[in-house]
C-alpha positions, 0 to 999 in steps of 0.5 A, a space after each residue: 499500499 502506498 501513503 495514499 490508500 484509503 478507508 475504502 481500499 483499506 477496508 476492502 482488504 481487510 475484509 478479505 483477509 479478516 475474518 473472525 471465525 467463533 466457534 461454540 457448543 451451537 455455532 449459528 447462536 454467536 453473531 460477530 461482528 468487527 470493527 476497525 477504528 483508530 484513536 482520536 483525540 478530541 474536546 469534551 467538556 474543555 478536556 482532551 480525551 482519547 476516542 475510538 472512531 471510525 477510519 477516515 483514512 489508513 496510510 503505512 504506519 497507522 494503527 487499527 484498533 481491531 474489536 470482535 463483538 461477540 452476541 448471543 442470539 438465542 435463547 439458550 446458553 452458549 458455551 465453550 466460545 472460541 474466537 480467532 482471528 487472524 493479524 492481517 498480511 499487511 499489518 503488524 500486531 501491537 505486542 501487549 494489545 490483545 485483550 478480552 475479559 474473561 478469556 484465556 488469549 492465545 497466539 499463532 505463527 502460522 493460524 492453526 496452532 495457538 499457545 501463550 505468548 511465552 510458548 510461542 518459539 520460532 526454530 532456525 534455519 540452524 535448529 535453534 530456537 528463540 522466543 516468537 516477537 510480537 511482529 511474528 503472531 499471525 492470529 490471536 484466540 481468545 478463549 472463554 471460560 464461562 458460557 454467553 448468557 441468551 442476548 449477551 454481548 462479549 469483546 475482544 480487542 487488538 491494534 496493528 499497524 498498517 506495513 
């Protein structure tokens, strides 16, 4: 992407590559919505505060805050709720930015095998291993510790920088 990339182009590319997935005892009960926003400084009551606002334009170096909202649309609890989200190929995960209340968070270097950040290892050509860096993470997975009650909504979030 060049410095003049607009949000329209960015969103089109992101929606093709950024597909949050969720599974639960009944997949059809958990509906996901993904939004990308930037942090902006606004004045409220004479005070400068930071707010998340829809992305107007994104260029390399911009940090996008990704929020995945999950809602149980069924009349029964949804248990074993797990959400996994790839980090788009044209973005880099921001270290320690993943959050989700009531979840265990794991990361993946290949989008298939997930481990805690402390457990992720990269093997060098000479056979030695080292701790994986956050910029090497290709996916994030949130596992909810409790069932979603009927109508319950929860969200998870992470940050990534446009390359």
